[in-house]
C-alpha positions in Angstrom: 1.0 10.1 13.9 3.1 12.1 12.1 5.5 9.5 12.9 7.7 11.8 15.1 9.5 8.9 16.0 11.4 8.2 12.3 13.5 11.3 13.4 15.8 8.4 14.6 16.2 10.3 17.8 17.8 7.5 19.6 21.6 9.1 20.4 23.5 7.3 18.6 21.5 8.0 15.4 20.7 4.4 14.6 20.7 4.3 10.6 17.4 3.9 8.8 18.6 0.3 7.6 19.4 -2.9 9.0 21.7 -5.9 7.8 18.6 -8.8 9.3 15.4 -8.2 8.1 14.3 -5.3 11.0 14.8 -1.3 10.7 16.2 1.2 12.5 13.2 1.8 16.0 13.9 -0.2 18.7 11.5 -3.2 18.7 10.2 -2.9 14.9 11.0 -5.3 12.0 9.4 -7.5 10.1 5.7 -9.6 11.0 5.9 -12.6 11.7 3.2 -13.3 8.6 6.4 -12.7 5.8 4.9 -11.4 2.4 6.9 -12.3 -1.2 7.0 -9.6 -3.7 4.5 -11.3 -6.1 2.1 -11.0 -2.8 2.0 -7.1 -3.0 0.1 -5.2 -5.7 0.5 -1.5 -7.1 -1.8 1.0 -4.6 -4.7 2.3 -6.8 -4.4 6.3 -7.9 -7.7 7.8 -7.4 -8.5 11.5 -6.8 -8.8 11.6 -3.5 -9.6 14.9 -1.3 -6.7 16.2 -0.2 -8.1 17.6 3.2 -6.3 19.5 5.9 -5.8 16.4 8.2 -2.1 15.8 7.7 -1.4 18.4 5.7 -0.4 21.6 7.9 2.3 23.7 6.2 4.8 24.6 7.4 5.4 22.2 10.5 7.5 21.7 12.5 9.5 18.8 14.1 12.4 18.6 16.1 12.8 22.5 15.9 13.2 21.6 11.7 10.4 23.7 9.9 9.3 21.7 6.3 6.6 23.2 4.0 4.1 20.9 2.0 3.8 21.2 -1.9 0.9 22.7 -2.7 0.3 19.8 -5.6 1.9 16.4 -6.7 2.1 17.0 -10.1 5.5 17.1 -11.9 7.3 15.7 -8.6 10.1 13.4 -9.6 14.0 13.2 -7.1 15.8 10.4 -6.2 17.0 9.4 -2.4 16.9 6.5 0.1 14.1 4.6 0.9 13.8 3.1 4.9 11.2 1.3 5.9 9.0 0.5 8.6 6.7 -2.0 10.1 5.4 -3.8 13.0 5.9 -1.1 15.5 3.8 1.3 14.1 1.5 -1.3 12.5 -1.8 -0.6 13.2 -1.3 2.8 14.7 -2.5 6.3 13.1 -0.7 7.6 10.2 -0.8 11.4 9.7 -4.2 12.5 8.2 -6.1 9.7 11.0 -5.9 6.8 8.6 -4.8 3.2 10.2 -1.0 1.9 8.7 -0.6 -1.5 7.6 2.4 -2.8 7.0 1.1 -5.4 4.4 -0.6 -2.4 2.1 1.2 -0.4 -0.6 2.1 3.0 1.5 4.7 5.2 2.4 5.6 8.6 4.2 7.1 11.5 2.9 7.6 15.2 4.3 6.8 17.3 1.7 4.0 15.6 -0.2 0.2 16.2 -0.3 -1.3 13.3 1.5 -3.0 11.4 -0.1 -0.6 11.4 -3.4 0.2 7.9 -5.0 4.0 8.1 -6.0 5.8 5.3 -8.0 9.3 4.2 -6.4 11.8 2.3 -8.5 14.9 1.0 -7.0 17.3 2.4 -8.7 19.9 -0.9 -8.1 17.8 -3.8 -9.1 14.8 -2.0 -11.4 11.8 -3.0 -9.0 8.9 -0.5 -8.8 5.3 -0.3 -6.9 3.3 2.6 -6.8 2.4 3.5 -3.0 -0.2 6.2 -1.8 1.5 8.8 0.4 -0.3 8.9 4.0 2.0 9.4 6.6 4.7 12.2 7.3 8.3 11.2 7.4 11.2 9.9 7.5 13.1 12.9 9.2 16.2 11.7 9.1 18.4 14.1 6.8 19.4 11.3 4.7 16.0 9.3 3.8 13.7 10.7 1.1 10.9 8.3 1.5 9.6 6.0 4.3 7.7 2.6 2.9 5.6 0.0 4.3 7.4 -3.1 4.7 4.8 -4.9 1.6 6.4 -2.0 -0.8 10.0 -2.4 0.5 9.5 -6.3 0.1 8.2 -5.6 -3.5 11.3 -3.5 -3.9 13.9 -5.9 -2.3 15.0 -4.0 0.7 13.9 -5.5 3.5 16.7 -7.2 3.8 19.1 -4.3 3.2 16.9 -1.9 5.1 17.6 1.2 2.7 18.0 1.7 -0.8 18.4 4.4 -3.3 14.6 5.0 -5.3 13.5 7.5 -7.5 10.2 8.9 -6.4 7.6 9.8 -9.0 4.1 11.8 -8.4 1.6 10.5 -10.3 -1.1 12.2 -12.4 -4.4 10.8 -10.4 -6.5 12.8 -13.0 -4.8 11.1 -16.1 -5.3 7.4 -14.5 -8.4 7.9 -13.9 -9.5 9.1 -17.0 -8.0 6.2 -18.4 -9.6 3.7 -16.4 -13.5 5.1 -16.1 -14.2 2.7 -18.8 -12.5 -0.4 -17.3 -14.3 0.5 -13.9 -17.7 -0.1 -16.0 -17.2 -3.5 -16.7 -15.7 -4.9 -13.7 -17.6 -5.6 -11.2 -16.6 -8.6 -9.0 -13.8 -9.8 -7.6 -12.9 -13.4 -8.2 -11.2 -15.1 -4.9 -10.6 -19.0 -7.5 -12.2 -21.7 -8.6 -12.6 -25.3 -7.2 -13.5 -28.2 -8.1 -14.6 -29.0 -4.7 -17.7 -27.6 -3.5 -16.9 -27.5 0.1 -13.5 -26.1 -0.5 -15.5 -23.0 -2.0 -17.6 -22.8 0.7 -15.1 -22.5 3.3 -13.7 -19.7 1.4 -16.7 -17.8 0.8 -17.9 -18.1 4.4 -14.5 -16.8 5.5 -14.4 -13.5 3.5 -18.1 -13.3 4.3 -16.9 -12.5 7.7 -14.6 -9.2 6.5 -16.9 -7.5 3.3 -20.2 -6.0 3.7 -20.7 -7.2 0.0 -22.4 -10.0 -1.0 -20.2 -12.9 -1.4 -21.5 -16.7 -3.4 -20.1 -19.5 -5.0 -21.3 -20.1 -8.7 -20.7 -22.7 -11.1 -19.5 -22.7 -14.4 -18.3 -25.8 -16.6 -14.6 -25.1 -18.2 -13.0 -28.0 -20.4 -15.8 -30.6 -19.4 -14.9 -29.8 -15.5 -17.2 -28.2 -13.0 -15.9 -25.4 -10.9 -16.9 -23.8 -8.6 -16.1 -19.9 -8.3 -16.2 -18.0 -5.1 -16.7 -14.1 -6.3 -17.4 -10.7 -4.3 -19.8 -8.2 -5.9 -21.4 -6.9 -7.3 -19.5 -3.3 -6.7 -20.9 -0.9 -9.3 -18.1 1.7 -7.8 -14.7 1.7 -9.7 -12.7 3.2 -6.8 -14.4 0.5 -3.7 -14.0 -2.2 -6.1 -10.4 -1.4 -6.1 -10.5 -0.7 -2.0 -12.2 -3.8 -1.5 -9.4 -5.3 -4.1 -6.4 -4.2 -2.0 -7.8 -5.1 1.7 -8.4 -8.7 0.9 -4.3 -8.9 -0.7 -3.6 -7.4 2.7 -5.4 -10.1 4.5 -3.3 -12.7 2.5 -5.9 -13.7 -0.8 -5.4 -13.5 -3.9 -8.0 -11.5 -5.7 -8.9 -11.2 -9.1 -10.9 -8.8 -11.0 -13.8 -10.1 -13.4 -16.8 -9.0 -15.3 -19.9 -10.0 -14.9 
């Protein structure tokens, strides 16, 4: 969805911020299952195709016309970031994807969808890489609208807004640097347990979520037999990172592993 609601059209123009861990739109806020900053990983830049969905230009919201930039490369701007949460969780974003508040995503008025940008909170130095897949915020004082997860990472959930620097990431350059690494990483490891029953319990729960093999393998480490829970092999690098992001959003703590 193009989040037209994010115009803050309420007559009082409630600020897209809050003094409690929730935000402007009535009924919106943080989820019951909260995150820690350490739980949130960067989005992984990849060369996604820029399709027509979400990229109509110009487009009009509440009588105001906006232009979509021809490309994200070179974009860098400072401004106010806000965030959106439970009210939009599970709804479609501007390009038809499903908004997941636990993933590092964002809405922007003019960047091509999808784009990848680094957002830095200028008040505390925290930063995160997010995937722009939605339109907004349409409040004139806002530059970017972050997912709940991204807001947690930047430390702005309680305040509701923060001054940030948004810098586009050159996806082609990142992909070139990562290509050799992707050839070595083929597995996602979710843990290593001395108790085989604990490993099997984790394997079973993850197997219900993914279409790849989930296995338990034994390995000796420092004289101790451990049972590793792994997903894979996954031959495609982008697919591997997408799978990792999904598992993080479900509350797991995955790491990349070689065979």
